[in-house]
KEKE-3310 file (N, C-alpha, C; in steps of 0.2 Angstrom, whole numbers, plus 5000, padded with zeros to 4 digits):
npx = (4877:4888:4905:4919:4935:4951:4955:4943:4937:4925:4921:4929:4922:4926:4927:4914:4911:4918:4913:4900:4903:4907:4895:4888:4894:4894:4895:4893:4905:4911:4917:4928:4931:4935:4945:4954:4955:4962:4974:4987:4988:4996:4994:4992:4982:4970:4958:4942:4930:4914:4901:4891:4889:4887:4879:4863:4864:4872:4886:4904:4917:4933:4951:4957:4947:4938:4922:4915:4904:4896:4896:4912:4924:4937:4951:4961:4979:4996:5008:5013:5009:5015:5014:5005:4998:4988:4981:4982:4970:4961:4956:4963:4972:4987:4996:5010:5018:5028:5033:5028:5035:5029:5018:5002:4988:4973:4956:4947:4934:4928:4934:4943:4957:4967:4979:4995:5012:5028:5040:5054:5061:5054:5052:5046:5034:5027:5014:5013:5006:5009:5016:5021:5032:5044:5054:5067:5073:5088:5095:5097:5090:5077:5062:5052:5036:5027:5012:4996:4983:4972:4970:4968:4956:4947:4957:4973:4985:5001:5018:5034:5048:5065:5075:5079:5095:5104:5119:5122:5113:5102:5086:5072:5058:5050:5047:5038:5041:5028:5028:5040:5043:5054:5062:5063:5072:5074:5089:5092:5102:5114:5112:5107:5098:5093:5091:5083:5083:5069:5067:5079:5086:5097:5107:5102:5104:5112:5109:5116:5111:5107:5105:5094:5086:5068:5055:5051:5046:5038:5035:5027:5039:5049:5059:5057:5061:5059:5068:5070:5078:5079:5074:5068:5064:5071:5073:5074:5074:5068:5074:5088:5104:5108:5102:5086:5083:5070:5062:5052:5047:5049:5056:5051:5042:5031:5025:5014:5008:4999:4994:4999:5005:5013:5011:5017:5020:5025:5032:5037:5031:5016:5009:5005:5012:5010:5018:5021:5022:5028:5035:5042:5041:5034:5018:5006:5001:4995:4988:4987:4987:4982:4983:4992:5010:5011:5018:5029:5023:5010:5012:5009:5006:5003:4994:4979:4968:4951:4940:4936:4946:4945:4946:4958:4965:4973:4983:4986:4998:5001:4990:4981:4971:4962:4965:4954:4954:4948:4953:4952:4948:4957:4953:4952:4941:4937:4941:4943:4942:4953)
npy = (5747:5758:5757:5768:5771:5777:5786:5791:5783:5771:5755:5741:5728:5715:5716:5717:5704:5697:5700:5696:5682:5680:5681:5670:5658:5641:5637:5648:5660:5659:5668:5661:5654:5664:5669:5658:5659:5671:5669:5669:5682:5697:5712:5729:5729:5717:5715:5709:5701:5697:5685:5679:5686:5699:5715:5717:5723:5733:5744:5747:5759:5757:5760:5766:5773:5766:5758:5743:5729:5714:5723:5723:5720:5727:5721:5727:5726:5724:5735:5734:5720:5706:5692:5677:5663:5649:5640:5622:5616:5626:5636:5647:5662:5667:5682:5690:5704:5715:5728:5730:5721:5708:5694:5693:5685:5679:5675:5664:5662:5673:5683:5691:5698:5687:5684:5690:5688:5693:5695:5699:5706:5697:5687:5676:5663:5647:5636:5621:5605:5605:5616:5633:5641:5654:5663:5674:5686:5694:5689:5675:5666:5655:5656:5646:5640:5629:5622:5620:5612:5606:5612:5625:5636:5648:5656:5654:5642:5643:5638:5643:5637:5631:5641:5638:5639:5646:5652:5669:5680:5685:5677:5669:5661:5647:5630:5615:5597:5587:5573:5568:5578:5587:5603:5616:5630:5645:5653:5667:5677:5670:5661:5648:5633:5627:5612:5606:5595:5594:5589:5588:5599:5599:5601:5594:5594:5604:5614:5622:5636:5643:5657:5669:5662:5663:5658:5642:5624:5608:5597:5583:5572:5580:5593:5611:5627:5644:5656:5672:5682:5678:5668:5656:5641:5630:5612:5597:5581:5569:5577:5577:5576:5583:5599:5602:5612:5623:5632:5646:5660:5678:5684:5674:5672:5670:5654:5640:5625:5611:5596:5586:5596:5612:5629:5643:5660:5673:5687:5698:5696:5692:5681:5665:5649:5631:5618:5601:5587:5574:5575:5587:5598:5613:5612:5619:5636:5650:5664:5681:5693:5710:5714:5711:5710:5718:5729:5726:5726:5722:5712:5698:5689:5683:5668:5657:5643:5638:5629:5617:5616:5620:5633:5647:5659:5674:5686:5702:5713:5725:5730:5731:5721:5705:5692:5680:5664:5651:5635:5623:5628:5638:5651:5668:5673:5685:5700:5704:5719:5726)
npz = (5374:5367:5367:5370:5365:5373:5364:5358:5349:5342:5350:5345:5335:5339:5352:5357:5353:5362:5375:5373:5373:5386:5392:5387:5391:5394:5408:5419:5424:5440:5455:5459:5448:5439:5445:5443:5430:5428:5434:5429:5424:5423:5433:5439:5449:5452:5440:5438:5428:5429:5425:5432:5443:5439:5439:5433:5416:5420:5419:5419:5421:5416:5420:5408:5402:5394:5394:5401:5401:5407:5423:5432:5446:5456:5465:5476:5478:5484:5477:5459:5454:5449:5446:5448:5458:5459:5473:5474:5478:5475:5483:5486:5480:5477:5476:5468:5474:5469:5471:5484:5491:5495:5497:5493:5498:5493:5496:5485:5487:5493:5488:5496:5505:5514:5519:5521:5516:5520:5508:5503:5487:5478:5464:5456:5458:5464:5467:5476:5480:5494:5497:5496:5485:5483:5472:5475:5467:5465:5475:5475:5482:5487:5494:5505:5510:5520:5516:5524:5519:5525:5537:5533:5534:5537:5534:5524:5530:5534:5536:5539:5530:5529:5518:5501:5493:5480:5470:5472:5461:5448:5449:5442:5436:5443:5446:5450:5448:5447:5449:5454:5463:5462:5461:5450:5445:5437:5433:5429:5427:5427:5417:5417:5422:5437:5447:5461:5475:5484:5497:5503:5500:5492:5477:5462:5448:5435:5422:5409:5398:5382:5383:5392:5404:5408:5412:5419:5418:5419:5407:5406:5408:5404:5406:5403:5397:5395:5385:5386:5380:5367:5352:5356:5365:5377:5380:5390:5389:5401:5410:5408:5399:5383:5378:5369:5356:5353:5341:5344:5342:5343:5358:5369:5383:5394:5401:5399:5405:5400:5402:5389:5382:5379:5381:5374:5375:5364:5367:5360:5348:5339:5344:5350:5354:5353:5360:5357:5368:5365:5352:5354:5347:5338:5338:5335:5330:5336:5330:5334:5329:5324:5311:5295:5296:5308:5319:5334:5350:5355:5364:5370:5384:5400:5402:5402:5404:5399:5410:5403:5394:5381:5377:5376:5385:5383:5390:5384:5385:5379:5374:5384:5387:5386:5376:5368:5363:5352:5354:5346:5333:5331:5330:5334:5346:5352:5362:5378:5387:5399)
capx = (4880:4894:4911:4923:4942:4954:4955:4937:4934:4920:4923:4929:4917:4928:4926:4907:4910:4921:4908:4894:4906:4907:4888:4886:4898:4889:4894:4895:4911:4911:4923:4934:4933:4938:4952:4958:4956:4966:4979:4993:4988:4999:4991:4993:4977:4966:4951:4938:4924:4910:4894:4886:4887:4886:4873:4860:4864:4876:4893:4909:4923:4940:4956:4959:4941:4933:4917:4914:4898:4894:4901:4917:4926:4944:4954:4967:4984:5002:5010:5016:5007:5018:5013:5000:4998:4982:4982:4980:4963:4957:4954:4967:4976:4993:4998:5016:5018:5035:5035:5027:5039:5024:5014:4995:4984:4966:4951:4943:4927:4925:4938:4945:4963:4967:4985:5001:5018:5033:5045:5058:5064:5051:5052:5042:5031:5023:5011:5012:5001:5010:5020:5022:5039:5045:5060:5069:5077:5095:5098:5098:5086:5070:5058:5048:5031:5023:5005:4992:4976:4966:4969:4966:4948:4945:4963:4978:4989:5008:5024:5040:5053:5072:5076:5084:5100:5109:5123:5119:5112:5095:5082:5065:5053:5051:5041:5039:5039:5022:5029:5046:5044:5060:5061:5068:5072:5078:5094:5092:5108:5119:5110:5106:5092:5095:5086:5084:5079:5065:5067:5086:5089:5103:5107:5102:5107:5113:5108:5117:5106:5110:5101:5092:5079:5063:5050:5052:5041:5039:5030:5028:5046:5053:5060:5057:5063:5059:5074:5067:5082:5080:5067:5067:5064:5076:5070:5078:5070:5069:5078:5095:5106:5108:5095:5083:5081:5063:5061:5045:5046:5053:5055:5047:5042:5027:5024:5008:5009:4993:4994:5005:5006:5015:5009:5022:5019:5030:5031:5039:5028:5009:5006:5006:5013:5009:5023:5019:5027:5031:5040:5046:5041:5029:5012:5001:5003:4989:4990:4983:4989:4977:4985:4999:5016:5010:5024:5029:5019:5005:5015:5006:5010:5000:4989:4975:4963:4945:4939:4935:4952:4944:4947:4964:4965:4980:4984:4990:5000:5002:4983:4977:4965:4963:4962:4950:4955:4946:4959:4950:4949:4963:4950:4951:4934:4936:4945:4940:4946:4954)
capy = (5753:5759:5758:5772:5771:5784:5791:5793:5779:5766:5749:5736:5722:5709:5717:5715:5697:5694:5701:5691:5676:5679:5680:5664:5653:5636:5637:5655:5661:5661:5672:5656:5653:5670:5669:5653:5661:5677:5668:5671:5688:5702:5719:5732:5727:5712:5717:5703:5702:5691:5685:5676:5691:5706:5719:5716:5728:5739:5745:5751:5762:5755:5765:5770:5777:5762:5755:5736:5726:5716:5726:5719:5723:5727:5718:5730:5722:5729:5738:5730:5713:5703:5685:5674:5656:5647:5634:5616:5615:5631:5640:5653:5665:5671:5687:5692:5711:5716:5734:5729:5715:5704:5689:5694:5678:5681:5669:5664:5661:5679:5689:5696:5697:5683:5683:5693:5686:5698:5692:5704:5704:5691:5687:5671:5659:5642:5633:5614:5602:5605:5621:5639:5643:5660:5665:5680:5690:5694:5686:5668:5663:5652:5655:5640:5640:5623:5624:5615:5612:5604:5617:5631:5637:5655:5659:5649:5641:5642:5637:5645:5632:5634:5643:5635:5644:5645:5657:5676:5682:5685:5671:5671:5656:5641:5625:5608:5591:5584:5566:5567:5584:5591:5610:5619:5637:5649:5657:5672:5681:5665:5657:5641:5630:5622:5607:5604:5590:5598:5587:5589:5605:5598:5602:5588:5595:5611:5614:5628:5637:5648:5663:5671:5659:5667:5653:5635:5620:5601:5594:5576:5571:5584:5600:5616:5634:5650:5660:5678:5686:5674:5666:5649:5638:5624:5607:5592:5575:5566:5581:5576:5576:5589:5602:5602:5619:5623:5639:5648:5666:5683:5685:5670:5673:5666:5647:5637:5618:5608:5589:5584:5602:5618:5635:5649:5667:5677:5694:5703:5694:5692:5674:5659:5642:5625:5613:5594:5583:5568:5577:5593:5603:5617:5609:5624:5643:5654:5671:5686:5700:5713:5715:5708:5714:5723:5730:5724:5731:5719:5709:5692:5687:5678:5663:5653:5639:5637:5622:5612:5616:5622:5641:5649:5666:5677:5693:5706:5719:5731:5731:5731:5716:5698:5689:5674:5660:5644:5631:5619:5631:5643:5657:5673:5675:5692:5703:5707:5725:5726)
capz = (5375:5363:5371:5367:5368:5376:5358:5356:5343:5345:5352:5339:5335:5342:5360:5358:5353:5369:5380:5372:5374:5393:5394:5384:5393:5397:5415:5421:5428:5447:5457:5459:5441:5436:5448:5440:5423:5428:5439:5426:5420:5428:5432:5445:5453:5449:5438:5437:5424:5431:5421:5436:5448:5437:5440:5426:5412:5422:5415:5423:5418:5417:5420:5402:5400:5391:5398:5400:5403:5414:5428:5436:5452:5457:5471:5477:5481:5484:5470:5454:5455:5442:5445:5453:5458:5462:5477:5471:5480:5472:5488:5488:5475:5479:5471:5470:5473:5469:5474:5491:5495:5499:5493:5495:5497:5492:5496:5479:5488:5495:5485:5501:5507:5520:5522:5518:5518:5518:5505:5499:5481:5475:5456:5454:5463:5462:5473:5475:5484:5501:5499:5492:5484:5480:5470:5477:5463:5464:5481:5474:5488:5486:5501:5506:5515:5520:5516:5527:5516:5530:5543:5530:5534:5535:5531:5523:5535:5531:5541:5535:5530:5528:5512:5497:5491:5475:5470:5471:5454:5447:5447:5440:5436:5447:5445:5453:5445:5452:5451:5459:5468:5461:5460:5445:5445:5431:5435:5423:5426:5426:5411:5419:5426:5443:5449:5468:5479:5489:5504:5506:5498:5488:5470:5458:5441:5433:5415:5405:5393:5377:5383:5398:5406:5412:5415:5418:5419:5418:5402:5408:5411:5401:5409:5398:5399:5390:5385:5384:5375:5361:5349:5357:5372:5377:5384:5392:5390:5407:5414:5408:5393:5379:5377:5363:5354:5349:5339:5345:5340:5346:5365:5372:5390:5399:5399:5402:5403:5401:5400:5385:5378:5383:5377:5375:5373:5361:5369:5354:5342:5340:5344:5355:5351:5357:5359:5358:5372:5362:5347:5356:5341:5338:5334:5333:5331:5337:5328:5338:5326:5321:5303:5293:5297:5313:5323:5341:5355:5357:5370:5373:5391:5404:5399:5406:5400:5402:5413:5398:5390:5374:5376:5378:5387:5383:5392:5379:5390:5376:5372:5390:5386:5386:5370:5369:5357:5352:5353:5341:5326:5331:5329:5339:5347:5354:5367:5384:5389:5406)
cpx = (4887:4900:4916:4930:4945:4955:4949:4934:4929:4924:4924:4924:4919:4928:4919:4907:4913:4916:4902:4897:4905:4900:4885:4889:4893:4889:4897:4901:4909:4917:4929:4936:4936:4945:4957:4960:4962:4973:4986:4993:4990:4996:4993:4988:4973:4959:4947:4932:4920:4903:4889:4885:4887:4879:4870:4860:4869:4883:4897:4914:4929:4945:4957:4953:4936:4928:4917:4908:4898:4899:4906:4918:4934:4946:4960:4972:4990:5004:5014:5015:5009:5017:5008:5000:4992:4984:4979:4973:4959:4954:4957:4971:4981:4995:5005:5016:5025:5037:5033:5031:5035:5021:5007:4991:4977:4962:4947:4936:4924:4929:4941:4953:4963:4973:4990:5007:5023:5039:5048:5061:5061:5051:5048:5039:5028:5020:5009:5007:5002:5015:5020:5029:5039:5052:5062:5074:5084:5099:5100:5095:5079:5067:5053:5043:5027:5016:5000:4985:4971:4965:4967:4959:4947:4951:4968:4983:4996:5013:5030:5045:5060:5072:5081:5089:5104:5114:5119:5118:5104:5092:5075:5060:5055:5045:5043:5037:5034:5024:5035:5047:5050:5058:5066:5067:5077:5083:5096:5099:5114:5118:5111:5100:5095:5090:5088:5080:5075:5066:5074:5089:5095:5102:5107:5105:5107:5113:5110:5113:5110:5106:5099:5086:5075:5058:5052:5046:5042:5033:5031:5035:5051:5054:5061:5058:5062:5065:5071:5071:5083:5074:5066:5066:5069:5072:5075:5074:5073:5074:5085:5097:5107:5102:5093:5081:5074:5062:5053:5043:5050:5051:5050:5047:5038:5026:5018:5008:5002:4993:5000:5006:5009:5014:5015:5020:5025:5029:5032:5035:5020:5005:5008:5007:5012:5014:5020:5025:5031:5037:5044:5046:5034:5023:5007:5003:4996:4990:4985:4984:4982:4977:4991:5004:5015:5017:5024:5025:5013:5006:5010:5010:5006:4995:4985:4971:4957:4945:4939:4941:4951:4945:4954:4963:4972:4980:4988:4992:4999:4995:4978:4970:4967:4960:4959:4950:4952:4951:4958:4951:4955:4960:4950:4944:4932:4941:4941:4945:4947:4957)
cpy = (5753:5761:5763:5771:5777:5789:5793:5788:5774:5759:5744:5730:5716:5710:5715:5707:5694:5695:5697:5684:5675:5677:5673:5657:5648:5635:5644:5655:5663:5665:5667:5655:5658:5671:5664:5656:5666:5675:5669:5678:5693:5709:5722:5731:5722:5714:5711:5705:5696:5691:5683:5681:5698:5709:5719:5723:5734:5738:5748:5754:5760:5760:5769:5773:5773:5759:5747:5734:5719:5719:5721:5722:5723:5725:5722:5726:5727:5730:5733:5722:5710:5696:5683:5667:5654:5640:5628:5614:5621:5636:5647:5656:5669:5675:5690:5700:5713:5723:5734:5724:5710:5699:5690:5687:5680:5674:5670:5663:5668:5685:5694:5694:5693:5682:5687:5691:5691:5694:5697:5702:5698:5692:5682:5667:5653:5639:5626:5612:5604:5611:5627:5641:5649:5662:5672:5684:5689:5690:5678:5664:5661:5651:5649:5641:5634:5625:5618:5615:5611:5609:5624:5632:5644:5659:5653:5649:5639:5641:5638:5639:5635:5635:5638:5640:5642:5651:5664:5677:5681:5679:5673:5665:5650:5637:5619:5603:5588:5577:5565:5573:5587:5598:5613:5626:5640:5654:5662:5675:5676:5661:5650:5639:5625:5618:5605:5598:5594:5596:5589:5596:5605:5599:5595:5588:5603:5611:5621:5629:5643:5654:5664:5668:5663:5662:5646:5630:5613:5599:5587:5575:5575:5591:5605:5623:5639:5654:5667:5683:5683:5673:5659:5647:5632:5619:5601:5586:5571:5570:5580:5577:5583:5592:5602:5609:5619:5631:5641:5655:5671:5684:5681:5671:5668:5658:5644:5630:5615:5601:5588:5590:5608:5624:5640:5655:5671:5684:5699:5701:5695:5686:5670:5653:5637:5620:5606:5590:5578:5571:5583:5597:5607:5614:5613:5631:5647:5662:5676:5693:5703:5714:5712:5712:5719:5723:5727:5729:5727:5715:5703:5690:5682:5674:5659:5649:5639:5630:5616:5611:5617:5629:5643:5657:5669:5685:5697:5713:5725:5734:5732:5727:5709:5695:5682:5670:5653:5640:5626:5622:5636:5650:5662:5675:5682:5694:5706:5713:5724:5733)
cpz = (5371:5367:5367:5370:5370:5370:5355:5351:5346:5346:5346:5340:5339:5350:5361:5358:5360:5374:5379:5374:5382:5395:5392:5386:5396:5404:5417:5425:5435:5449:5457:5452:5437:5439:5445:5433:5423:5432:5436:5423:5425:5427:5439:5451:5449:5447:5435:5433:5426:5427:5426:5442:5446:5438:5433:5422:5414:5419:5420:5419:5420:5417:5414:5399:5396:5396:5396:5404:5402:5418:5431:5442:5452:5464:5472:5480:5481:5477:5466:5455:5448:5441:5450:5453:5462:5467:5473:5472:5478:5477:5489:5481:5478:5474:5473:5468:5474:5473:5482:5495:5498:5494:5496:5493:5498:5493:5489:5480:5490:5492:5490:5503:5513:5523:5518:5520:5515:5515:5500:5492:5477:5467:5453:5459:5460:5468:5472:5480:5492:5502:5494:5491:5480:5478:5472:5474:5463:5470:5480:5479:5485:5493:5500:5511:5515:5520:5519:5524:5521:5535:5540:5529:5532:5532:5529:5528:5532:5537:5537:5536:5529:5520:5508:5494:5485:5475:5469:5463:5453:5445:5446:5441:5440:5446:5449:5448:5449:5453:5456:5464:5468:5460:5455:5446:5440:5434:5429:5422:5424:5420:5412:5422:5431:5446:5456:5470:5484:5496:5507:5505:5493:5480:5466:5451:5440:5425:5412:5399:5388:5377:5391:5400:5410:5416:5414:5420:5417:5413:5402:5411:5408:5404:5403:5401:5393:5390:5382:5380:5369:5357:5350:5364:5371:5382:5385:5393:5397:5411:5414:5400:5390:5378:5370:5361:5350:5348:5340:5342:5344:5354:5369:5380:5394:5396:5403:5400:5405:5398:5396:5380:5382:5378:5379:5372:5370:5362:5364:5348:5343:5341:5350:5352:5356:5355:5361:5363:5369:5357:5349:5350:5342:5334:5332:5334:5331:5336:5331:5334:5323:5313:5302:5294:5303:5317:5330:5345:5358:5363:5373:5379:5394:5401:5404:5401:5403:5405:5408:5393:5383:5372:5379:5379:5387:5385:5387:5383:5386:5374:5378:5389:5387:5380:5371:5363:5358:5350:5347:5334:5326:5330:5335:5340:5349:5359:5372:5387:5397:5409)
residu = (MET:ALA:GLU:ARG:SER:ALA:LEU:GLY:GLY:ARG:ARG:ARG:PRO:GLU:ARG:ASP:ASP:ALA:LEU:SER:LEU:ILE:LYS:ARG:LEU:SER:ARG:PRO:LEU:SER:VAL:ALA:GLY:VAL:ASN:SER:LEU:CYS:MET:ARG:VAL:SER:CYS:ALA:ALA:LEU:VAL:LEU:VAL:LEU:SER:SER:VAL:GLY:VAL:GLY:GLY:ALA:ALA:THR:VAL:ILE:PRO:ASP:GLY:ARG:THR:ILE:GLU:PRO:VAL:GLY:PHE:THR:ILE:PRO:VAL:GLU:GLY:PHE:ALA:SER:ALA:GLU:ALA:LEU:SER:PRO:ASP:GLY:LYS:TRP:LEU:ALA:VAL:LEU:ALA:GLN:ASP:GLY:GLY:ALA:ILE:ASP:VAL:LEU:SER:THR:GLY:THR:SER:GLN:LEU:ARG:GLU:ARG:LEU:ALA:VAL:ALA:SER:ALA:GLY:GLY:LEU:THR:TRP:THR:SER:ASP:ALA:LEU:PHE:VAL:SER:ARG:GLY:TYR:SER:GLY:THR:ILE:ALA:ARG:TYR:ALA:TYR:ASP:ALA:ILE:ALA:SER:LYS:ALA:SER:PRO:VAL:PHE:ALA:LYS:GLN:ILE:ASP:LEU:GLN:VAL:ASP:VAL:GLY:LEU:ILE:ASN:GLY:ILE:ALA:GLU:ASP:PRO:VAL:THR:HIS:ARG:ILE:ALA:VAL:ALA:ARG:THR:ALA:LYS:GLN:GLU:ILE:VAL:VAL:PHE:ASP:ASN:GLU:THR:GLY:GLY:VAL:LEU:ALA:ARG:HIS:PRO:VAL:ASN:GLY:GLN:PRO:TYR:ARG:VAL:GLY:PHE:LEU:GLY:THR:THR:LEU:ILE:ALA:THR:LEU:TYR:ASN:SER:ASP:ARG:VAL:GLU:ALA:TRP:ARG:ASP:GLY:ALA:GLY:ASP:ALA:VAL:ASP:ILE:VAL:THR:GLY:PRO:HIS:PRO:THR:GLN:LEU:LEU:ILE:ASP:GLY:ASP:ARG:ALA:PHE:VAL:ALA:ASN:ALA:ASP:GLY:HIS:ASP:VAL:VAL:ALA:ILE:ASP:GLU:THR:SER:LEU:LYS:VAL:ALA:ARG:ARG:PHE:ASP:LEU:ALA:LEU:ALA:ALA:ASN:ALA:PRO:PRO:GLY:GLN:THR:PRO:ALA:GLY:MET:ALA:LEU:SER:ASP:ASP:ARG:SER:THR:LEU:PHE:VAL:ALA:GLU:SER:GLY:PHE:ASN:ASP:VAL:ALA:VAL:VAL:ASP:ILE:ALA:SER:GLY:ARG:LEU:ARG:GLY:ARG:ILE:PRO:THR)
# end
């Protein structure tokens, strides 16, 4: 079936390639697998494309008028779903709904809403082995919910803990060091990264940055932060000392850490870069542009990896699609419309 865009044009061949790619995956995507793939892709509602549960040959019309095959389905959540976090055991997907002042928690097994946490002014979240952390915008507050994986059967079991508190001012990204269980948070308005002791709530370190930090993460023992009003990220080896500047491209926002590499999406560019843990330099650049010297507007954003770490999925907010990139060759294999 030929797909037509909102302007009446035929579907680009790369979209056909992407749909064929989904069908040819060596292990078909289950609901849990697609939830994992989409966990960092922001959208008003989660639209999932399934190969293993699609109705044979059926197609569905997505909001902009394009059709997609195999048929997918939509999971309604509260308004302005801007971030997601998968539980470490893979059973639940937490969706941050800013307009609704809530965290919606979906079952990856049934794709049903199983819990809703009221969290006003939420701006970022991360799910560790034993807790869900939510940064709360301009309040300077980090809400903590202890997570009991063993007791979580039909629904996730949370217990509210005492909030962590920094000075009032916009905060965004939050991450945990899986080894030391330190918690890092990006204080966007105050241009600093604050590192907490999760057990005591005490501040362990404050790192001033040369820009507005958006997302943070731990690349091995190195703390790294994207500065979204710049063309670079900053990193601190062993979480201390002077920052290392790493030029990535215009408007770096989303951050995805996988083993010894960190992927950074340049929102005002047309690419994603991979930073090497040892050298703290850009080791790879994945070009997503449709043409040379293309204007801004493609907006690479949320990212996820396939289970075998060979394929990178990049949400392109300006295109309403997900780019599919072969990491070994750097080749763009297609785009999945959303």
